[in-house]
C-alpha positions as CSV (number, residue, x, y, z in Angstrom):
1,M,9.6,17.9,-9.2
2,G,11.1,16.9,-12.4
3,G,12.0,20.5,-13.2
4,L,14.3,21.0,-10.2
5,T,17.5,20.4,-12.1
6,M,18.6,19.2,-15.5
7,S,18.7,15.5,-16.0
8,P,22.1,13.9,-15.7
9,P,23.5,12.3,-18.8
10,L,22.6,8.7,-19.4
11,P,25.0,6.1,-18.3
12,A,27.5,4.9,-20.9
13,G,26.1,2.1,-23.0
14,A,22.5,2.8,-22.0
15,P,20.0,1.4,-24.6
16,A,18.3,3.9,-27.0
17,G,15.1,5.1,-25.5
18,T,16.2,4.8,-21.9
19,P,14.5,7.5,-19.8
20,A,16.8,9.8,-17.8
21,L,16.2,10.0,-14.1
22,D,15.8,13.3,-12.3
23,G,19.2,14.1,-10.7
24,G,17.4,16.8,-8.5
25,L,15.6,14.1,-6.5
26,P,18.1,12.5,-4.1
27,V,17.3,9.2,-2.4
28,L,17.6,8.0,1.1
29,L,17.7,4.2,1.6
30,L,16.3,2.9,4.9
31,R,17.0,-0.4,6.6
32,T,16.2,-1.1,10.2
33,D,17.4,-4.7,10.4
34,R,21.2,-4.9,11.0
35,N,22.5,-7.0,8.1
36,P,25.9,-5.9,6.7
37,F,25.6,-8.6,4.0
38,H,22.3,-7.2,2.6
39,H,23.1,-7.2,-1.2
40,G,19.8,-5.4,-2.0
41,T,21.2,-2.3,-0.4
42,L,24.2,-2.3,-2.6
43,G,22.1,-3.1,-5.7
44,A,19.9,0.0,-5.0
45,I,23.0,2.2,-4.5
46,R,24.6,1.1,-7.7
47,S,21.4,1.3,-9.8
48,L,20.5,4.8,-8.8
49,G,24.1,6.1,-8.6
50,R,24.9,4.9,-12.1
51,A,21.9,6.9,-13.3
52,G,23.2,10.1,-11.8
53,V,20.9,10.2,-8.7
54,P,22.5,11.3,-5.4
55,V,22.2,8.2,-3.2
56,H,22.3,8.3,0.6
57,A,21.8,5.4,3.0
58,I,21.3,4.6,6.6
59,L,24.0,2.0,7.2
60,E,25.4,0.1,10.2
61,G,28.9,1.7,9.9
62,R,31.6,2.7,7.5
63,S,33.1,-0.8,7.3
64,V,30.0,-2.5,5.8
65,P,30.4,-3.5,2.2
66,A,27.7,-1.2,0.8
67,A,29.3,1.8,2.5
68,R,32.4,1.3,0.3
69,S,30.5,1.8,-3.0
70,R,31.7,4.6,-5.2
71,H,28.1,5.3,-6.1
72,L,27.1,6.2,-2.6
73,R,27.0,9.9,-2.0
74,R,26.9,9.7,1.8
75,R,26.4,7.2,4.6
76,H,24.2,8.3,7.5
77,P,24.3,7.0,11.1
78,W,22.1,4.1,12.1
79,G,18.9,5.2,13.8
80,P,16.8,4.2,16.8
81,S,14.6,1.1,16.8
82,P,11.3,1.5,15.0
83,H,9.8,-0.8,17.6
84,T,11.0,0.7,20.9
85,A,11.5,4.3,19.8
86,P,9.5,5.2,16.7
87,E,9.3,8.9,17.5
88,A,13.0,9.1,17.9
89,L,13.5,7.3,14.6
90,A,11.2,9.7,12.9
91,E,13.2,12.6,14.3
92,H,16.5,11.0,13.3
93,L,15.2,10.6,9.7
94,R,13.9,14.2,9.6
95,L,17.4,15.4,10.7
96,V,19.0,13.3,7.9
97,G,16.5,14.5,5.4
98,G,17.3,18.1,6.4
99,R,21.0,17.5,5.8
100,I,20.3,16.1,2.4
101,G,17.7,18.7,1.4
102,R,15.2,18.8,-1.5
103,R,12.7,16.3,0.2
104,P,14.6,13.1,-0.8
105,L,12.8,10.0,-1.9
106,L,12.7,7.6,1.1
107,I,12.8,4.0,0.1
108,P,12.5,1.1,2.6
109,L,14.6,-2.0,2.1
110,D,13.1,-4.2,4.8
111,D,9.6,-5.0,6.1
112,A,9.9,-3.1,9.4
113,G,11.1,0.0,7.5
114,A,8.1,-0.2,5.1
115,I,5.7,-0.6,8.0
116,F,7.3,2.3,9.9
117,I,7.1,4.7,6.9
118,A,3.4,3.8,6.2
119,E,2.4,4.2,9.9
120,H,4.3,7.4,10.5
121,A,3.7,9.0,7.1
122,P,2.3,12.3,8.6
123,A,5.5,12.8,10.6
124,L,7.7,12.2,7.6
125,A,5.7,13.9,4.8
126,E,7.2,17.3,5.2
127,S,10.8,16.0,5.0
128,F,10.5,13.2,2.4
129,T,8.9,12.0,-0.8
130,F,7.7,8.4,-0.7
131,T,5.1,6.0,-1.9
132,A,2.1,6.3,0.4
133,P,0.0,3.1,0.7
134,D,-2.9,2.6,3.1
135,P,-1.2,3.1,6.5
136,S,-2.3,-0.4,7.6
137,A,-1.4,-2.3,4.4
138,P,2.3,-3.0,4.9
139,R,1.7,-4.6,8.3
140,R,-1.3,-6.6,7.1
141,V,0.8,-8.3,4.4
142,A,4.1,-8.5,6.2
143,D,2.7,-10.0,9.4
144,K,2.5,-13.7,8.4
145,S,-0.5,-14.4,10.8
146,L,-2.4,-11.5,9.3
147,L,-1.5,-12.6,5.8
148,I,-2.8,-16.1,6.4
149,E,-6.1,-14.7,7.7
150,Q,-6.5,-12.7,4.5
151,C,-5.7,-15.7,2.4
152,E,-8.4,-17.6,4.1
153,R,-10.9,-14.7,3.7
154,Y,-10.2,-14.1,0.0
155,G,-9.6,-17.7,-1.1
156,I,-5.9,-17.3,-1.8
157,D,-4.0,-20.6,-1.9
158,C,-1.5,-20.8,0.9
159,P,-0.1,-23.8,2.8
160,E,-2.4,-25.2,5.5
161,S,-1.3,-24.0,8.9
162,S,-1.8,-24.3,12.7
163,V,-0.9,-22.1,15.7
164,P,-0.5,-24.6,18.6
165,R,-0.5,-23.3,22.2
166,S,0.6,-26.4,24.0
167,P,2.8,-29.5,23.4
168,A,-0.3,-31.6,22.9
169,E,-1.5,-29.2,20.2
170,V,1.9,-29.4,18.6
171,D,1.6,-33.2,18.4
172,A,-1.9,-32.8,16.9
173,A,-0.6,-30.4,14.3
174,I,2.2,-32.7,13.4
175,A,-0.3,-35.6,13.0
176,R,-2.5,-33.5,10.7
177,L,0.0,-31.6,8.7
178,G,2.8,-34.2,8.5
179,L,6.6,-33.9,8.5
180,P,8.7,-32.0,7.6
181,L,6.9,-28.8,8.8
182,V,7.6,-25.2,8.2
183,V,7.9,-23.1,11.4
184,K,7.3,-19.4,10.9
185,W,7.3,-16.5,13.3
186,P,4.7,-14.0,12.3
187,R,6.8,-10.9,12.9
188,P,10.4,-11.9,12.3
189,W,11.6,-8.4,12.5
190,L,11.1,-8.7,16.3
191,L,13.2,-11.8,16.7
192,P,16.5,-11.5,18.6
193,P,19.5,-11.0,16.3
194,G,20.7,-14.2,14.6
195,R,17.3,-15.9,14.8
196,R,15.8,-17.0,11.4
197,G,12.1,-16.2,10.9
198,T,11.4,-19.4,8.9
199,V,12.8,-22.8,9.6
200,V,12.1,-26.3,8.2
201,A,11.8,-28.8,11.0
202,R,12.1,-32.5,9.8
203,T,11.4,-34.3,13.1
204,A,8.8,-34.0,15.8
205,A,11.5,-33.4,18.3
206,G,12.8,-30.6,16.1
207,V,9.4,-28.9,16.1
208,H,9.1,-29.1,19.9
209,R,12.6,-27.8,20.3
210,L,12.0,-24.8,18.1
211,L,8.7,-23.9,19.8
212,A,10.3,-24.3,23.2
213,S,13.2,-22.0,22.3
214,G,11.0,-19.0,22.9
215,T,9.3,-16.4,20.7
216,T,9.9,-13.1,22.4
217,G,11.8,-10.6,20.5
218,D,12.2,-6.9,21.3
219,P,10.4,-6.4,24.7
220,G,9.2,-2.9,23.7
221,G,7.7,-3.9,20.4
222,P,4.0,-3.9,19.5
223,E,1.4,-6.6,19.9
224,G,1.9,-8.8,22.9
225,G,4.9,-7.0,24.5
226,G,7.2,-7.4,21.5
227,A,6.5,-11.1,20.8
228,A,7.5,-12.2,17.3
229,G,5.1,-15.2,17.8
230,P,3.2,-17.3,18.5
231,P,4.9,-19.4,15.9
232,I,2.9,-20.8,12.9
233,L,3.2,-24.4,11.8
234,Q,2.7,-24.8,8.0
235,R,2.4,-27.8,5.8
236,H,5.6,-28.3,3.8
237,V,4.9,-28.0,0.1
238,P,7.3,-30.3,-1.8
239,P,9.8,-28.3,-3.9
240,D,9.1,-30.3,-7.1
241,G,7.1,-27.6,-8.7
242,G,9.7,-25.0,-8.0
243,D,10.0,-21.8,-5.9
244,W,8.8,-18.6,-7.7
245,F,8.6,-14.9,-7.0
246,F,7.0,-11.8,-8.4
247,H,8.3,-8.3,-8.1
248,G,6.2,-5.3,-9.1
249,H,5.3,-1.7,-8.4
250,F,1.7,-0.5,-8.3
251,D,0.7,3.1,-8.5
252,R,-2.0,4.8,-6.3
253,D,-4.7,3.6,-8.8
254,G,-3.5,0.0,-8.5
255,A,-2.0,-0.1,-12.0
256,C,1.2,-2.2,-12.3
257,L,3.9,0.0,-13.6
258,F,6.5,-2.8,-13.7
259,G,6.0,-6.5,-13.0
260,A,8.1,-9.6,-13.6
261,T,8.2,-13.3,-12.4
262,G,11.3,-15.3,-11.6
263,R,12.3,-18.7,-10.5
264,K,14.5,-19.5,-7.6
265,H,17.0,-22.2,-8.6
266,L,19.0,-22.0,-5.3
267,A,18.2,-20.5,-1.9
268,H,20.0,-19.9,1.4
269,P,19.0,-21.7,3.5
270,R,18.2,-24.3,0.9
271,D,14.5,-25.0,1.6
272,A,13.4,-21.8,3.2
273,G,15.6,-18.9,2.3
274,H,16.3,-16.0,0.0
275,T,17.4,-16.3,-3.6
276,V,21.0,-17.3,-4.3
277,L,20.5,-18.2,-8.0
278,G,17.4,-16.8,-9.7
279,E,16.2,-16.5,-13.3
280,W,13.8,-14.2,-15.1
281,V,11.1,-16.5,-16.4
282,L,8.0,-15.8,-18.4
283,N,5.0,-17.0,-16.3
284,P,1.8,-15.2,-17.3
285,A,-0.4,-17.3,-15.0
286,L,1.7,-16.4,-12.0
287,E,1.8,-12.7,-13.0
288,R,-2.0,-12.6,-13.3
289,L,-2.3,-14.3,-9.9
290,A,0.1,-11.8,-8.3
291,H,-1.8,-8.8,-9.7
292,K,-5.0,-10.3,-8.4
293,I,-3.6,-10.9,-4.9
294,V,-2.2,-7.3,-4.7
295,E,-5.6,-5.9,-5.8
296,M,-7.6,-8.1,-3.3
297,L,-5.3,-7.1,-0.4
298,G,-5.6,-3.4,-1.3
299,Y,-1.9,-2.8,-1.5
300,V,-0.1,-0.1,-3.5
301,G,3.6,0.5,-3.9
302,T,6.5,-2.0,-4.3
303,A,5.9,-5.6,-3.6
304,D,7.9,-8.8,-3.5
305,L,5.8,-12.0,-3.3
306,D,7.1,-15.6,-2.8
307,F,5.3,-18.6,-4.1
308,R,5.8,-22.4,-4.3
309,F,4.0,-24.4,-6.9
310,D,2.3,-27.5,-5.5
311,A,2.4,-30.0,-8.4
312,R,0.0,-32.4,-6.5
313,V,-2.9,-30.0,-6.7
314,G,-1.7,-27.7,-9.6
315,A,-1.7,-24.4,-7.6
316,Y,0.7,-21.7,-6.6
317,H,0.8,-21.2,-2.8
318,L,1.5,-17.8,-1.5
319,L,4.3,-18.0,1.1
320,D,5.3,-14.4,1.8
321,F,4.3,-10.9,0.8
322,N,7.0,-8.3,1.4
323,P,5.8,-4.7,1.1
324,R,9.1,-3.4,-0.3
325,L,12.0,-3.9,-2.7
326,G,13.2,-7.5,-2.8
327,A,17.0,-8.0,-2.4
328,Q,17.2,-9.7,-5.8
329,F,15.4,-6.9,-7.6
330,R,18.4,-6.4,-10.0
331,L,17.6,-9.7,-11.7
332,F,14.7,-7.7,-13.3
333,R,16.9,-5.2,-15.2
334,D,15.0,-4.8,-18.5
335,G,15.9,-3.9,-22.0
336,L,15.8,-0.2,-21.2
337,D,18.2,-0.6,-18.3
338,L,15.3,0.0,-15.9
339,D,14.6,-1.9,-12.7
340,L,12.2,-1.5,-9.8
341,V,14.1,1.1,-7.9
342,R,14.5,3.2,-11.1
343,I,10.8,2.8,-11.8
344,V,9.9,4.1,-8.3
345,H,12.2,7.1,-8.9
346,L,10.6,7.9,-12.3
347,E,7.1,7.7,-10.8
348,Q,7.9,9.8,-7.7
349,S,9.7,12.5,-9.8
350,G,6.6,12.8,-12.0
351,R,8.3,11.3,-15.1
352,A,6.7,8.9,-17.6
353,V,7.3,5.2,-16.9
354,P,7.7,3.2,-20.1
355,A,6.4,-0.4,-20.5
356,V,8.8,-3.1,-19.4
357,R,11.0,-4.7,-22.0
358,P,11.6,-8.2,-20.5
359,R,14.9,-10.1,-20.7
360,Y,13.8,-13.6,-20.1
361,G,16.6,-16.0,-19.2
362,R,18.6,-13.3,-17.4
363,T,20.1,-14.6,-14.1
364,L,21.2,-13.2,-10.8
365,L,23.8,-14.9,-8.5
366,V,24.7,-14.0,-4.9
367,E,28.4,-15.0,-4.8
368,N,29.0,-15.5,-1.1
369,H,26.0,-17.8,-0.5
370,F,26.5,-19.6,-3.8
371,L,30.1,-20.5,-2.8
372,H,28.9,-21.5,0.6
373,H,26.4,-23.9,-1.0
374,A,29.0,-25.3,-3.4
375,L,31.4,-26.0,-0.5
376,T,28.9,-27.5,1.9
377,H,26.9,-29.6,-0.5
378,P,29.6,-31.4,-2.6
379,A,27.1,-34.1,-3.8
380,G,25.1,-31.5,-5.6
381,R,27.9,-29.1,-6.3
382,P,27.1,-26.8,-9.2
383,P,29.8,-25.9,-11.8
384,I,31.1,-22.9,-9.8
385,L,33.2,-21.0,-12.3
386,R,30.8,-21.5,-15.2
387,R,27.9,-20.2,-13.1
388,L,30.0,-17.2,-11.9
389,R,30.9,-16.4,-15.5
390,E,27.4,-16.8,-16.9
391,A,25.5,-14.9,-14.3
392,G,23.8,-11.9,-16.0
393,E,23.9,-10.0,-12.7
394,R,26.2,-10.6,-9.7
395,A,25.1,-9.3,-6.4
396,W,28.5,-8.2,-5.2
397,F,31.1,-8.0,-8.0
398,A,31.1,-5.1,-10.4
399,A,34.0,-4.0,-12.5
400,D,33.1,-0.3,-12.0
401,D,32.7,-0.7,-8.3
402,P,35.1,-3.4,-6.9
403,A,35.5,-2.2,-3.3
404,P,32.2,-3.7,-1.9
405,F,33.1,-7.1,-3.2
406,A,36.5,-6.9,-1.6
407,S,35.0,-5.8,1.7
408,M,32.3,-8.6,1.5
409,T,35.0,-11.2,0.9
410,R,37.2,-10.0,3.8
411,R,34.3,-9.9,6.2
412,S,33.1,-13.3,5.1
413,L,36.5,-14.9,5.7
414,Q,36.6,-13.2,9.1
415,R,33.2,-14.7,9.9
416,V,34.2,-18.2,8.8
417,L,37.4,-18.1,10.9
418,Q,35.6,-16.8,13.9
419,R,33.0,-19.5,13.7
420,G,35.7,-22.1,13.3
421,L,37.5,-20.8,16.4
422,D,34.2,-20.7,18.4
423,R,33.5,-24.3,17.4
424,G,37.0,-25.4,18.5
425,L,36.6,-23.6,21.8
426,R,33.2,-25.3,22.5
427,A,34.6,-28.7,21.5
428,G,37.5,-28.2,23.9
429,S,35.2,-27.1,26.7
430,R,33.1,-30.3,26.2
431,R,36.2,-32.5,26.2
432,G,37.3,-30.8,29.4
433,R,34.0,-31.4,31.1
434,T,33.9,-35.1,30.2
435,G,37.6,-35.7,31.0
436,R,38.4,-36.8,27.5
């Protein structure tokens, strides 16, 4: 496949020895979860586009920030649900692939997309190039209940958990696991829009309220009529030892072509959310553990694993295993200007993948969530301007591609104003009902 066209010129300022990507292998980025603020999508568009690769993406509409990137070759319409209409989604993707031509590389950016590609590989193989894991592997690691079962089977450290079926069992779990508790829905991609898949409950009443709020997501989804539950209660591991993550890509023989460990200094939401401020940190013990877990679970392809270190017992607990590119993958842009999405492209185009050249201490900052944290937590307010200046990689702002940042800022302000208006209307309604 590497001989389809001549390689594009290397980006200006690329380090000596940087391998050129194959400009004859276009890419289609797939997301199935509506999230206009998904900065990982923009990161993949910029990384591949700057390397001369034609980048296409399935996006919610022309107004989402990623659609404004100058590095995006073309935006394609949103597809049918992979849960209620998988055959229709496969046909939609085949039509898009036909318009692009040359069997584009199909890269999932969320768990449901990774599961869909693996489980419908035969229907997609003629139209696309993609990493082909065991068809059952992405679901086995992304479904949190199945992941816990495998951790217990293979002796992988993870937080102690319970799946209560009644209020009495909830009380028993609280007594055994203690408070606060982490409440997880096994298949968060089936939750209704706006519902978070992982929540920290700090009181018994909060746990009962969360579990009583319902677990049913998409009514046509798999397993239990589309239920995203039943919810899992997990022991809360104190954050003293830090939140960690591993990103890597494993070839069909299980060899790690690119792997790196990072520390999450700030998350959104604070105690159970995605990375807002992360740092590339040398951690050989965690890297060996991540390799071992991936091997034991029989997974190949791109992986994003989340850990929390329990200082009381001296062990890393596996929290999540995402079978796809993590949104913060651009943190791990190495000394050859390579990152995970470029590694995948090199591999799938049949080109040599050089050894990673780490850049320990490199940071990534997600501006909108960082500013939200700084404004809503004044007691622990970080030095905002210094952090913004010092970030090695910013999720949204780029001097060569400013339009997505402007679009994100505008949409964020609109969201803040709308939420303020909604709160005011609700408060006014309550005052009217009480006669105050």
